[in-house]
gemmi code that builds the backbone of each chain (N, CA, C; Angstrom):
import gemmi

chains = {
    "A": [
        ("UNK", (0.471, -1.448, 0.116), (-0.109, -0.067, -0.068), (0.752, 1.015, -0.253)),
        ("UNK", (-0.072, 2.246, -0.597), (1.122, 3.206, -1.156), (0.554, 4.549, -1.404)),
        ("UNK", (1.503, 5.665, -1.056), (0.410, 6.805, -1.704), (1.329, 7.364, -2.653)),
        ("UNK", (0.751, 8.130, -3.690), (1.450, 8.458, -5.070), (2.017, 10.204, -4.508)),
        ("UNK", (2.968, 10.334, -5.296), (3.459, 12.306, -5.061), (4.203, 12.139, -6.293)),
        ("UNK", (3.700, 12.929, -7.143), (3.936, 13.404, -8.136), (5.026, 12.155, -8.950)),
        ("UNK", (4.417, 11.007, -8.729), (5.029, 9.510, -9.497), (5.991, 9.310, -8.337)),
        ("UNK", (6.422, 9.545, -7.260), (6.949, 8.729, -6.219), (6.477, 8.251, -5.239)),
        ("UNK", (6.615, 7.074, -5.097), (5.803, 5.860, -4.305), (6.048, 6.276, -2.562)),
        ("UNK", (5.030, 6.233, -1.808), (5.578, 6.745, -0.465), (4.953, 5.582, -0.053)),
        ("UNK", (5.628, 4.668, 1.227), (4.831, 3.762, 1.283), (3.768, 3.894, 2.723)),
        ("UNK", (3.051, 2.479, 3.007), (1.646, 3.390, 4.050), (0.869, 2.155, 4.720)),
        ("UNK", (1.063, 1.956, 5.982), (0.304, 0.529, 6.388), (-1.060, 0.448, 6.224)),
        ("UNK", (-1.270, -0.350, 7.033), (-3.040, -0.736, 6.512), (-4.175, 0.281, 7.364)),
        ("UNK", (-3.561, 1.445, 7.746), (-4.602, 2.106, 8.002), (-4.062, 3.843, 7.604)),
        ("UNK", (-2.866, 3.521, 6.862), (-2.552, 4.690, 6.258), (-1.701, 5.974, 6.767)),
        ("UNK", (-1.510, 5.264, 7.629), (0.163, 6.043, 8.460), (1.309, 5.344, 7.640)),
        ("UNK", (2.414, 6.746, 7.091), (3.337, 6.415, 6.210), (4.598, 5.399, 7.105)),
        ("UNK", (5.570, 4.809, 6.505), (6.193, 3.718, 7.189), (7.864, 4.402, 7.789)),
        ("UNK", (7.963, 5.421, 6.147), (9.042, 5.791, 6.850), (8.518, 7.381, 6.768)),
        ("UNK", (9.133, 7.487, 8.067), (8.679, 9.129, 8.652), (9.604, 10.411, 8.098)),
        ("UNK", (10.637, 9.679, 7.258), (11.576, 10.767, 6.685), (10.985, 11.182, 5.701)),
        ("UNK", (9.697, 10.240, 4.868), (9.806, 10.928, 3.782), (8.591, 11.694, 3.667)),
        ("UNK", (8.096, 11.674, 4.655), (7.133, 13.648, 4.562), (7.518, 14.421, 3.694)),
        ("UNK", (6.625, 14.904, 2.937), (6.691, 16.490, 2.954), (5.433, 16.944, 2.684)),
        ("UNK", (5.157, 18.594, 2.583), (4.307, 19.205, 2.399), (3.211, 18.796, 0.926)),
        ("UNK", (4.038, 18.510, -0.091), (2.894, 17.376, -1.080), (2.226, 16.189, -0.368)),
        ("UNK", (2.619, 15.292, 0.225), (2.223, 14.228, 0.722), (1.251, 14.391, 1.291)),
        ("UNK", (1.601, 15.762, 2.394), (0.928, 15.605, 3.869), (-0.673, 16.575, 2.220)),
        ("UNK", (-0.593, 17.286, 1.752), (-2.228, 17.448, 0.485), (-2.210, 15.700, 0.138)),
        ("UNK", (-1.231, 14.820, -0.299), (-2.227, 13.654, -1.397), (-3.169, 13.005, 0.366)),
        ("UNK", (-2.227, 12.790, 1.174), (-2.883, 11.703, 2.492), (-4.476, 12.685, 3.176)),
        ("UNK", (-4.301, 14.407, 2.974), (-5.465, 15.148, 3.294), (-6.476, 14.657, 2.315)),
        ("UNK", (-6.126, 14.327, 0.803), (-7.529, 14.174, -0.579), (-7.936, 12.951, 0.228)),
        ("UNK", (-6.992, 12.079, 0.121), (-7.735, 11.064, 0.394), (-8.271, 10.615, 2.215)),
        ("UNK", (-8.053, 11.443, 2.901), (-8.879, 11.481, 4.155), (-9.568, 12.298, 4.171)),
        ("UNK", (-10.297, 12.676, 2.996), (-11.614, 13.842, 2.170), (-11.447, 15.316, 3.873)),
        ("UNK", (-10.124, 15.774, 3.509), (-10.008, 16.959, 4.143), (-9.940, 17.847, 3.558)),
        ("UNK", (-9.982, 19.349, 3.532), (-9.637, 20.238, 2.908), (-8.760, 21.213, 3.650)),
        ("UNK", (-7.117, 20.776, 3.608), (-6.621, 21.905, 4.123), (-6.022, 22.995, 4.018)),
        ("UNK", (-6.630, 23.685, 5.032), (-6.989, 25.429, 5.735), (-5.819, 25.419, 6.373)),
        ("UNK", (-5.532, 26.958, 6.223), (-4.402, 27.172, 7.233), (-4.541, 26.708, 8.676)),
        ("UNK", (-5.599, 26.820, 9.508), (-5.721, 25.984, 10.582), (-5.497, 23.999, 10.724)),
        ("UNK", (-5.498, 23.989, 9.272), (-5.675, 22.110, 9.569), (-3.713, 22.800, 9.561)),
        ("UNK", (-3.167, 23.465, 8.519), (-1.889, 23.451, 8.680), (-1.300, 23.626, 9.662)),
        ("UNK", (-1.278, 24.732, 10.817), (-1.642, 24.945, 11.620), (-1.230, 24.072, 13.127)),
        ("UNK", (-2.291, 23.143, 13.106), (-2.010, 21.765, 13.970), (-1.022, 20.630, 13.456)),
        ("UNK", (-0.977, 20.855, 12.533), (0.024, 19.861, 11.622), (1.192, 20.027, 11.946)),
        ("UNK", (1.322, 21.439, 11.544), (2.684, 21.898, 11.896), (3.403, 21.724, 13.594)),
        ("UNK", (2.276, 22.088, 14.552), (2.449, 21.853, 15.910), (3.068, 20.305, 16.404)),
        ("UNK", (2.166, 19.021, 15.281), (2.090, 18.373, 15.788), (3.653, 18.239, 15.379)),
        ("UNK", (4.044, 18.187, 14.213), (5.571, 17.859, 13.878), (6.604, 18.234, 14.680)),
        ("UNK", (6.307, 19.638, 15.262), (7.528, 20.007, 16.029), (7.580, 19.475, 17.324)),
        ("UNK", (5.944, 18.821, 17.973), (6.124, 18.160, 19.407), (6.653, 17.158, 19.214)),
        ("UNK", (6.510, 16.116, 17.965), (7.309, 14.876, 18.116), (8.590, 15.529, 17.896)),
        ("UNK", (9.354, 16.663, 16.789), (10.396, 16.086, 16.900), (11.601, 16.674, 18.401)),
        ("UNK", (10.641, 17.203, 19.209), (10.591, 18.208, 20.213), (10.870, 16.560, 21.139)),
        ("UNK", (9.488, 15.997, 21.282), (9.525, 14.720, 22.556), (9.715, 13.477, 21.831)),
        ("UNK", (9.734, 13.224, 20.264), (9.793, 11.763, 20.083), (8.798, 11.188, 20.280)),
        ("UNK", (7.243, 11.578, 20.416), (6.055, 11.239, 20.519), (5.288, 12.225, 19.992)),
        ("UNK", (3.943, 11.422, 19.211), (2.909, 12.498, 18.629), (2.002, 11.981, 19.703)),
        ("UNK", (1.463, 13.618, 20.537), (0.400, 13.780, 21.506), (-0.840, 12.766, 21.597)),
        ("UNK", (-1.239, 12.950, 22.664), (-2.385, 11.931, 22.886), (-3.490, 13.110, 22.741)),
        ("UNK", (-4.548, 13.391, 22.426), (-5.294, 14.371, 22.213), (-6.030, 15.272, 22.880)),
        ("UNK", (-5.503, 14.724, 23.644), (-5.827, 15.877, 25.195), (-4.927, 17.173, 25.088)),
        ("UNK", (-4.028, 16.297, 25.133), (-2.278, 16.907, 25.464), (-2.663, 17.677, 23.825)),
        ("UNK", (-3.039, 17.484, 23.184), (-3.028, 18.444, 21.856), (-3.579, 19.904, 22.213)),
        ("UNK", (-4.940, 19.132, 22.219), (-5.804, 20.391, 22.553), (-5.826, 21.499, 23.426)),
        ("UNK", (-4.769, 21.108, 24.638), (-4.384, 21.465, 25.359), (-3.484, 22.594, 25.078)),
        ("UNK", (-2.719, 22.168, 24.781), (-1.009, 22.443, 24.062), (-1.594, 24.078, 22.690)),
        ("UNK", (-2.855, 23.590, 21.564), (-3.168, 24.448, 20.689), (-4.000, 25.108, 21.576)),
        ("UNK", (-4.700, 25.542, 22.551), (-5.581, 26.595, 22.665), (-4.491, 27.473, 23.339)),
        ("UNK", (-3.587, 26.382, 24.526), (-2.278, 27.628, 24.794), (-1.680, 28.623, 23.846)),
        ("UNK", (-1.294, 28.055, 22.840), (-0.775, 28.608, 21.737), (-1.658, 29.241, 20.907)),
        ("UNK", (-2.498, 28.893, 20.479), (-3.561, 29.370, 19.445), (-5.312, 29.806, 19.974)),
        ("UNK", (-4.966, 30.001, 21.026), (-5.920, 30.375, 21.509), (-7.221, 29.288, 21.965)),
        ("UNK", (-8.458, 29.708, 22.720), (-9.680, 28.916, 22.940), (-10.588, 29.143, 21.795)),
        ("UNK", (-10.292, 30.108, 21.040), (-10.902, 29.548, 20.098), (-11.055, 28.247, 18.386)),
        ("UNK", (-9.475, 28.088, 18.813), (-9.224, 26.753, 18.162), (-8.914, 25.828, 18.814)),
        ("UNK", (-8.099, 25.401, 20.133), (-8.230, 24.857, 20.843), (-9.587, 24.550, 21.659)),
        ("UNK", (-10.485, 23.879, 20.707), (-10.996, 23.108, 21.494), (-11.939, 21.541, 21.217)),
        ("UNK", (-12.502, 20.896, 21.897), (-12.707, 20.053, 21.129), (-13.767, 19.886, 19.991)),
        ("UNK", (-14.698, 21.057, 19.688), (-15.866, 20.864, 19.222), (-14.793, 21.678, 17.470)),
        ("UNK", (-14.172, 22.206, 17.781), (-13.721, 22.993, 15.899), (-12.589, 22.347, 16.263)),
        ("UNK", (-11.833, 21.869, 16.547), (-10.599, 19.836, 16.585), (-11.248, 19.639, 15.539)),
        ("UNK", (-12.501, 18.782, 16.476), (-13.308, 17.728, 15.066), (-13.493, 18.124, 13.788)),
        ("UNK", (-14.165, 19.753, 14.157), (-14.521, 19.843, 13.034), (-13.703, 20.503, 11.546)),
        ("UNK", (-11.957, 20.564, 11.677), (-10.838, 20.427, 11.069), (-10.783, 19.204, 10.846)),
        ("UNK", (-10.574, 17.582, 11.707), (-10.380, 17.015, 10.975), (-11.671, 15.873, 12.378)),
        ("UNK", (-12.624, 15.274, 10.928), (-13.842, 14.527, 12.062), (-13.385, 13.349, 12.556)),
        ("UNK", (-12.194, 12.696, 12.060), (-12.003, 11.455, 12.556), (-11.123, 11.324, 13.612)),
        ("UNK", (-11.165, 12.486, 14.110), (-9.951, 12.448, 15.715), (-9.049, 13.343, 14.997)),
        ("UNK", (-8.943, 14.357, 15.945), (-7.328, 15.301, 15.511), (-6.165, 14.392, 16.064)),
        ("UNK", (-6.169, 14.282, 17.348), (-4.977, 13.133, 16.739), (-4.853, 12.256, 16.177)),
        ("UNK", (-5.173, 11.232, 15.461), (-5.183, 10.117, 14.759), (-5.293, 10.615, 13.063)),
        ("UNK", (-5.847, 11.594, 12.603), (-5.964, 12.092, 11.508), (-5.040, 12.925, 11.475)),
        ("UNK", (-4.776, 13.885, 12.286), (-4.144, 14.769, 11.749), (-2.393, 14.446, 12.157)),
        ("UNK", (-2.445, 13.282, 12.876), (-1.314, 12.710, 12.576), (-0.469, 11.678, 11.074)),
        ("UNK", (-1.722, 11.181, 11.247), (-1.683, 10.753, 9.943), (-1.131, 11.719, 8.251)),
        ("UNK", (-1.748, 12.735, 8.503), (-1.552, 13.787, 7.659), (0.343, 14.750, 7.698)),
        ("UNK", (0.324, 14.614, 9.416), (1.641, 15.219, 9.209), (2.623, 13.785, 9.431)),
        ("UNK", (2.414, 12.803, 8.727), (3.217, 11.559, 8.643), (3.324, 11.286, 10.147)),
        ("UNK", (3.210, 11.201, 11.214), (4.228, 10.486, 11.994), (2.844, 9.280, 12.783)),
        ("UNK", (3.415, 8.832, 13.133), (2.931, 7.620, 14.239), (1.760, 7.624, 14.845)),
        ("UNK", (1.057, 6.887, 14.826), (-0.441, 7.335, 15.536), (-0.028, 7.245, 17.180)),
        ("UNK", (-0.706, 7.940, 17.377), (-0.413, 8.883, 18.959), (-0.154, 7.674, 19.993)),
        ("UNK", (0.375, 7.419, 20.760), (0.692, 6.812, 22.273), (-0.613, 6.267, 22.583)),
        ("UNK", (-1.718, 5.543, 22.691), (-2.727, 5.556, 23.382), (-4.207, 5.618, 23.131)),
        ("UNK", (-4.165, 5.791, 21.514), (-5.127, 5.522, 20.748), (-5.754, 4.084, 20.037)),
        ("UNK", (-6.557, 3.996, 20.264), (-6.770, 2.359, 19.960), (-7.281, 2.343, 18.227)),
    ],
    "B": [
        ("UNK", (-18.237, 9.268, 39.935), (-16.569, 9.529, 40.337), (-16.198, 8.206, 40.783)),
        ("UNK", (-15.182, 7.612, 39.863), (-14.776, 6.434, 41.342), (-13.248, 7.285, 41.618)),
        ("UNK", (-12.872, 6.574, 42.612), (-11.799, 7.574, 43.577), (-10.384, 7.246, 42.474)),
        ("UNK", (-9.736, 8.201, 42.506), (-8.742, 8.436, 42.117), (-7.286, 7.207, 43.057)),
        ("UNK", (-6.835, 6.334, 42.324), (-5.830, 5.690, 42.963), (-4.202, 6.085, 43.087)),
        ("UNK", (-3.303, 6.030, 43.613), (-2.141, 6.829, 43.265), (-1.358, 5.047, 42.598)),
        ("UNK", (-1.115, 5.378, 41.489), (-0.172, 4.351, 40.399), (1.644, 4.851, 40.724)),
        ("UNK", (2.369, 3.667, 41.043), (3.713, 4.126, 41.303), (4.290, 3.393, 40.223)),
        ("UNK", (5.009, 3.768, 39.707), (6.170, 3.215, 38.311), (7.442, 3.053, 38.826)),
        ("UNK", (7.865, 1.704, 38.621), (9.133, 1.434, 39.831), (10.247, 1.097, 38.326)),
        ("UNK", (11.240, 1.844, 37.865), (12.329, 1.172, 37.252), (13.377, 1.587, 37.598)),
        ("UNK", (13.808, -0.274, 37.459), (15.099, -0.367, 37.739), (15.728, -0.530, 36.536)),
        ("UNK", (15.935, -0.751, 35.428), (17.046, -1.191, 34.326), (17.176, -0.119, 33.429)),
        ("UNK", (18.044, -0.397, 32.913), (18.788, 0.631, 32.296), (18.198, 0.970, 30.740)),
        ("UNK", (18.202, 2.128, 29.983), (17.436, 2.357, 29.203), (17.076, 1.405, 28.065)),
        ("UNK", (18.333, 0.821, 27.745), (18.568, 0.347, 25.807), (18.685, -1.822, 26.961)),
        ("UNK", (19.015, -2.250, 26.141), (19.305, -3.349, 26.616), (18.042, -4.611, 26.786)),
        ("UNK", (17.207, -3.723, 27.243), (16.166, -4.466, 27.684), (15.007, -3.542, 27.595)),
        ("UNK", (13.382, -3.722, 26.353), (12.538, -3.386, 26.741), (12.144, -2.359, 27.625)),
        ("UNK", (11.972, -3.111, 28.713), (11.677, -2.003, 30.007), (11.105, -0.721, 30.443)),
        ("UNK", (11.865, -0.308, 29.872), (12.773, 1.313, 30.124), (11.033, 1.788, 29.054)),
        ("UNK", (11.524, 1.732, 28.205), (10.771, 2.167, 26.971), (8.789, 1.525, 27.046)),
        ("UNK", (8.756, 0.282, 27.722), (7.385, -0.407, 27.824), (7.102, 0.629, 28.611)),
        ("UNK", (7.788, 0.898, 29.838), (7.088, 1.426, 30.668), (6.803, 3.144, 30.965)),
        ("UNK", (7.390, 3.489, 29.635), (6.996, 4.877, 29.567), (5.807, 4.621, 28.821)),
        ("UNK", (5.227, 3.787, 28.169), (4.085, 3.731, 27.009), (3.350, 3.589, 28.348)),
        ("UNK", (3.192, 2.972, 28.638), (2.166, 2.736, 30.022), (1.974, 3.934, 30.374)),
        ("UNK", (2.766, 4.725, 31.070), (2.254, 5.866, 31.723), (1.884, 6.279, 30.892)),
        ("UNK", (2.088, 6.667, 29.764), (1.755, 7.494, 28.819), (-0.209, 7.324, 28.830)),
        ("UNK", (0.169, 5.776, 28.534), (-1.677, 5.504, 27.787), (-2.574, 5.516, 29.489)),
        ("UNK", (-1.395, 5.010, 30.511), (-2.373, 5.511, 31.819), (-2.737, 6.944, 32.276)),
        ("UNK", (-1.650, 7.719, 31.720), (-1.920, 9.098, 32.093), (-3.698, 9.558, 31.887)),
        ("UNK", (-4.047, 8.732, 30.791), (-5.276, 9.333, 30.498), (-6.336, 9.209, 31.315)),
        ("UNK", (-6.199, 8.124, 32.305), (-7.403, 7.462, 33.503), (-7.183, 8.395, 34.099)),
        ("UNK", (-6.846, 9.306, 34.684), (-6.903, 10.742, 35.817), (-6.611, 10.100, 37.028)),
        ("UNK", (-5.851, 9.493, 37.134), (-5.305, 8.719, 38.558), (-3.816, 9.417, 38.587)),
        ("UNK", (-3.698, 9.594, 39.534), (-2.221, 9.901, 40.500), (-1.010, 9.421, 40.387)),
        ("UNK", (-0.482, 9.255, 39.390), (0.609, 9.218, 38.593), (1.956, 9.527, 38.998)),
        ("UNK", (3.147, 8.686, 39.593), (4.399, 8.898, 39.641), (5.319, 8.360, 39.385)),
        ("UNK", (6.394, 8.158, 39.428), (7.685, 7.555, 38.794), (8.765, 7.505, 39.626)),
        ("UNK", (9.158, 6.252, 39.954), (10.323, 5.513, 40.831), (11.580, 5.639, 39.790)),
        ("UNK", (12.166, 6.233, 40.466), (13.724, 5.661, 39.371), (14.830, 4.880, 40.283)),
        ("UNK", (15.482, 4.266, 40.021), (16.278, 3.398, 41.440), (17.057, 2.127, 40.671)),
        ("UNK", (18.427, 2.039, 41.120), (19.213, 0.928, 40.776), (19.715, 1.497, 39.313)),
        ("UNK", (20.048, 0.646, 38.094), (20.395, 1.212, 36.944), (19.040, 2.072, 36.099)),
        ("UNK", (17.927, 2.098, 36.811), (16.896, 2.811, 35.737), (16.853, 4.796, 36.447)),
        ("UNK", (18.333, 4.602, 36.940), (18.545, 6.112, 36.838), (18.987, 6.280, 35.553)),
        ("UNK", (19.420, 5.358, 34.922), (20.030, 5.713, 33.276), (19.779, 6.626, 32.340)),
        ("UNK", (18.077, 6.035, 32.845), (16.710, 6.031, 32.048), (17.032, 7.691, 31.549)),
        ("UNK", (17.208, 8.605, 32.549), (16.851, 9.919, 32.660), (18.396, 11.151, 32.423)),
        ("UNK", (19.545, 10.387, 32.177), (20.426, 11.165, 31.969), (19.849, 11.711, 30.696)),
        ("UNK", (21.185, 12.722, 30.670), (21.311, 13.203, 29.907), (22.349, 13.254, 28.055)),
        ("UNK", (22.181, 13.768, 27.027), (23.038, 13.658, 26.382), (22.766, 12.084, 25.702)),
        ("UNK", (21.989, 11.331, 25.526), (22.111, 9.538, 25.297), (22.099, 9.755, 23.796)),
        ("UNK", (23.002, 9.154, 23.217), (22.500, 8.685, 21.643), (22.709, 7.412, 20.909)),
        ("UNK", (21.538, 6.784, 20.795), (21.952, 5.703, 20.429), (21.775, 5.204, 18.699)),
        ("UNK", (22.516, 6.432, 18.140), (23.046, 5.689, 16.683), (23.418, 4.472, 15.998)),
        ("UNK", (24.298, 4.212, 17.086), (25.148, 3.113, 16.810), (24.184, 1.808, 17.552)),
        ("UNK", (23.303, 2.043, 17.967), (22.796, 0.624, 18.403), (21.355, 0.210, 18.146)),
        ("UNK", (21.337, 1.433, 16.851), (19.865, 1.470, 15.767), (18.725, 1.089, 16.152)),
        ("UNK", (18.655, 2.148, 17.885), (17.442, 2.247, 18.262), (16.939, 3.691, 18.657)),
        ("UNK", (15.434, 3.469, 19.069), (15.198, 4.819, 19.007), (15.419, 5.697, 20.389)),
        ("UNK", (15.900, 7.019, 20.069), (16.565, 7.930, 21.595), (15.298, 8.030, 22.043)),
        ("UNK", (14.436, 7.479, 23.057), (13.220, 7.897, 23.069), (13.064, 9.022, 24.996)),
        ("UNK", (14.611, 8.971, 24.788), (14.381, 10.053, 26.709), (13.546, 11.606, 25.956)),
        ("UNK", (13.930, 12.043, 25.166), (13.021, 13.409, 25.334), (11.548, 12.857, 25.295)),
        ("UNK", (11.136, 11.666, 25.371), (9.931, 11.878, 25.818), (9.855, 12.438, 27.412)),
        ("UNK", (10.529, 11.961, 28.157), (9.927, 11.830, 29.439), (10.122, 13.866, 30.189)),
        ("UNK", (10.387, 14.392, 29.098), (10.408, 16.279, 29.161), (8.471, 16.470, 29.129)),
        ("UNK", (8.291, 15.037, 28.088), (6.603, 15.589, 27.751), (5.501, 14.763, 28.821)),
        ("UNK", (6.271, 14.263, 29.862), (5.133, 13.883, 31.074), (4.307, 15.029, 31.762)),
        ("UNK", (4.849, 16.110, 31.621), (4.311, 17.439, 32.475), (3.107, 17.556, 31.570)),
        ("UNK", (3.429, 17.636, 30.085), (1.689, 17.875, 29.393), (0.821, 17.007, 30.183)),
        ("UNK", (1.234, 15.780, 30.295), (0.456, 14.564, 30.868), (-0.255, 14.385, 32.089)),
        ("UNK", (0.577, 15.550, 32.910), (0.262, 15.639, 34.418), (1.535, 14.690, 34.806)),
        ("UNK", (1.793, 14.195, 34.854), (2.777, 13.515, 36.006), (3.862, 13.825, 36.212)),
        ("UNK", (3.990, 15.033, 37.415), (5.148, 15.526, 37.227), (6.035, 15.912, 38.572)),
        ("UNK", (5.737, 13.745, 38.846), (5.966, 13.521, 40.094), (7.488, 12.009, 39.598)),
        ("UNK", (8.661, 12.365, 39.801), (9.524, 11.319, 39.005), (10.854, 12.020, 39.956)),
        ("UNK", (10.655, 10.194, 41.271), (11.411, 10.507, 42.384), (12.522, 9.325, 41.614)),
        ("UNK", (14.033, 10.555, 41.928), (15.073, 9.820, 42.099), (15.673, 8.981, 43.140)),
        ("UNK", (16.243, 8.149, 42.948), (16.649, 7.518, 44.347), (18.409, 8.151, 44.263)),
        ("UNK", (18.881, 8.603, 45.703), (20.159, 9.586, 45.578), (21.191, 8.142, 45.161)),
        ("UNK", (20.680, 7.677, 46.296), (22.139, 6.383, 46.682), (22.292, 5.494, 45.063)),
        ("UNK", (21.420, 5.316, 44.087), (21.665, 4.614, 43.121), (22.315, 5.733, 42.279)),
        ("UNK", (22.195, 6.788, 42.395), (23.088, 7.706, 41.531), (24.263, 7.593, 42.187)),
        ("UNK", (24.389, 7.865, 43.318), (25.940, 8.144, 43.721), (26.633, 7.040, 43.651)),
        ("UNK", (25.795, 5.335, 43.926), (26.356, 4.397, 43.039), (27.519, 4.272, 41.806)),
        ("UNK", (26.448, 5.023, 41.010), (27.184, 4.951, 39.632), (28.129, 5.718, 39.265)),
        ("UNK", (28.310, 7.320, 40.290), (28.966, 7.910, 40.079), (28.041, 9.261, 39.731)),
        ("UNK", (27.080, 9.154, 39.744), (25.961, 10.364, 38.893), (25.359, 11.273, 39.864)),
        ("UNK", (25.185, 12.304, 39.546), (24.538, 13.091, 40.081), (23.524, 14.129, 39.181)),
        ("UNK", (22.571, 14.504, 39.933), (21.433, 15.307, 39.628), (22.001, 15.752, 38.371)),
        ("UNK", (23.011, 16.963, 38.546), (23.556, 17.543, 36.417), (23.734, 16.802, 35.618)),
        ("UNK", (23.869, 15.411, 35.923), (23.888, 14.274, 35.090), (22.712, 13.557, 34.126)),
        ("UNK", (21.301, 14.236, 34.828), (20.333, 13.836, 34.274), (19.531, 15.189, 33.698)),
        ("UNK", (18.325, 15.121, 32.819), (18.224, 15.852, 31.728), (17.218, 16.980, 32.810)),
        ("UNK", (16.828, 18.086, 32.440), (15.982, 18.878, 33.124), (14.931, 18.490, 33.265)),
        ("UNK", (13.861, 18.376, 33.526), (12.578, 17.789, 33.625), (11.475, 18.784, 34.119)),
        ("UNK", (10.637, 19.617, 32.944), (10.441, 20.706, 34.043), (8.451, 20.037, 34.063)),
        ("UNK", (7.164, 20.859, 34.779), (5.928, 20.659, 34.248), (5.731, 22.141, 34.525)),
        ("UNK", (4.613, 22.735, 34.020), (3.721, 23.820, 33.970), (2.529, 23.691, 35.283)),
        ("UNK", (2.904, 24.758, 36.513), (1.783, 24.343, 37.422), (0.591, 25.279, 36.727)),
        ("UNK", (-0.574, 24.677, 36.354), (-1.032, 25.179, 36.595), (-1.974, 26.628, 37.925)),
        ("UNK", (-1.933, 25.824, 38.565), (-2.316, 26.376, 39.762), (-1.451, 27.745, 40.227)),
        ("UNK", (-0.292, 27.651, 39.642), (0.525, 28.511, 40.030), (0.842, 29.598, 38.743)),
        ("UNK", (0.380, 29.915, 38.098), (0.209, 30.947, 37.139), (1.024, 30.157, 35.670)),
        ("UNK", (1.142, 29.203, 35.631), (2.224, 27.879, 34.733), (3.308, 27.925, 34.655)),
        ("UNK", (3.728, 28.321, 36.261), (5.348, 28.757, 36.646), (5.962, 27.087, 36.311)),
        ("UNK", (7.232, 27.327, 35.609), (7.987, 26.204, 35.576), (8.582, 25.589, 36.441)),
        ("UNK", (7.884, 23.996, 37.230), (8.842, 23.669, 38.117), (9.413, 22.070, 37.813)),
        ("UNK", (10.483, 21.923, 38.393), (11.419, 20.163, 38.276), (10.300, 19.213, 38.763)),
        ("UNK", (10.309, 18.174, 38.047), (9.437, 17.458, 37.970), (9.985, 16.347, 38.832)),
        ("UNK", (11.786, 16.436, 38.430), (12.750, 15.097, 39.619), (12.874, 15.482, 40.922)),
        ("UNK", (12.370, 14.594, 41.982), (12.527, 14.795, 43.010), (13.330, 13.888, 43.902)),
        ("UNK", (15.009, 14.155, 44.007), (16.074, 13.702, 44.735), (15.622, 13.149, 46.041)),
        ("UNK", (15.280, 11.219, 46.049), (15.165, 10.469, 47.653), (16.098, 9.873, 48.214)),
        ("UNK", (16.203, 10.043, 49.657), (17.224, 8.550, 49.774), (16.737, 7.887, 49.409)),
        ("UNK", (16.997, 6.137, 49.433), (16.264, 4.999, 50.078), (15.701, 5.253, 51.092)),
        ("UNK", (15.837, 5.572, 52.521), (14.594, 5.409, 53.503), (13.001, 6.126, 52.481)),
        ("UNK", (13.640, 7.810, 51.860), (12.493, 7.897, 51.973), (11.855, 7.590, 50.144)),
        ("UNK", (12.163, 6.830, 49.974), (11.905, 6.093, 48.145), (11.064, 4.493, 48.890)),
        ("UNK", (11.448, 4.314, 50.135), (10.431, 3.298, 50.707), (9.032, 3.706, 51.128)),
        ("UNK", (9.248, 4.670, 51.733), (8.088, 5.912, 52.581), (7.393, 6.750, 51.215)),
        ("UNK", (8.182, 6.486, 49.971), (7.133, 7.215, 48.616), (6.336, 5.776, 48.331)),
        ("UNK", (7.025, 4.271, 48.302), (6.662, 3.426, 47.746), (4.882, 2.858, 48.464)),
        ("UNK", (5.704, 2.385, 49.879), (4.241, 2.408, 51.301), (3.331, 3.714, 51.444)),
        ("UNK", (3.025, 4.355, 50.345), (2.200, 5.404, 50.383), (1.436, 5.091, 49.396)),
        ("UNK", (1.823, 4.165, 47.971), (1.111, 4.246, 47.016), (-0.108, 3.027, 46.978)),
        ("UNK", (-1.259, 2.920, 46.573), (-2.184, 2.083, 46.305), (-1.889, 0.552, 45.310)),
        ("UNK", (-1.467, 1.174, 44.494), (-0.599, -0.025, 43.059), (0.372, 0.897, 42.600)),
        ("UNK", (1.653, -0.562, 42.849), (3.018, -0.335, 42.523), (3.171, -1.395, 41.452)),
        ("UNK", (3.938, -0.692, 40.238), (3.794, -1.492, 38.724), (5.797, -1.539, 38.774)),
        ("UNK", (6.226, -2.369, 38.872), (7.654, -2.425, 38.799), (8.436, -3.180, 37.380)),
        ("UNK", (8.994, -1.992, 36.643), (9.816, -2.546, 35.384), (11.261, -2.479, 35.300)),
    ],
}
model = gemmi.Model(1)
for chain_id, residues in chains.items():
    chain = gemmi.Chain(chain_id)
    for i, (resn, *xyz) in enumerate(residues, 1):
        res = gemmi.Residue()
        res.name, res.seqid = resn, gemmi.SeqId(i, " ")
        for name, pos in zip(("N", "CA", "C"), xyz):
            atom = gemmi.Atom()
            atom.name, atom.element = name, gemmi.Element(name[0])
            atom.pos, atom.b_iso = gemmi.Position(*pos), 0.0
            res.add_atom(atom)
        chain.add_residue(res)
    model.add_chain(chain)
structure = gemmi.Structure()
structure.add_model(model)
structure.setup_entities()
């Protein structure tokens, strides 16, 4: 199973998470988002970039509750709340946004 | 509401070579979602888990030491480190990572998560728990 990005093949697992984290690119993010039926706007990107920074610093994808708390702190309560985050990523902000960000499935997500 | 129980995760092994350290950390992160009172204890070779400057390139394993610094985000803010275990290995607090948490009740002031305790104090910490999980 793989994504196709301008002719390049990027392998992913049965749930759509890419297998080699270093193969991520913004173009790939757009391809994954399209497959997930997510229309990437500015706020989607802000969440994706936040997740990538968090992973870079702590080597884990944060649990959804930690994600929302952190977004609330950095971007304000209008964005950092459950309802809005689920509007951005209907299948779960941590799960779906991590997939688009090219990170492993968050620890503790079943 | 069910009552909050006190959980202590005891870490006694070096970070790499066995899977215990990484698995313990994973269980802590998952368990933190259940709103219990979680503490971690580091003794024996377990104190090496918190050392700074870990480099796993040559052994081909993921360096997960940075993840200890995320514990504060999961409201895990009590990391008890046994003084004698450090000393027996020629280590001091300066050899450990700086791990902090933000105290929401104190205007998000950053406070240290690592608490250096003596062997006797560690025994008291353990006696005070509802559940002790050993890794």
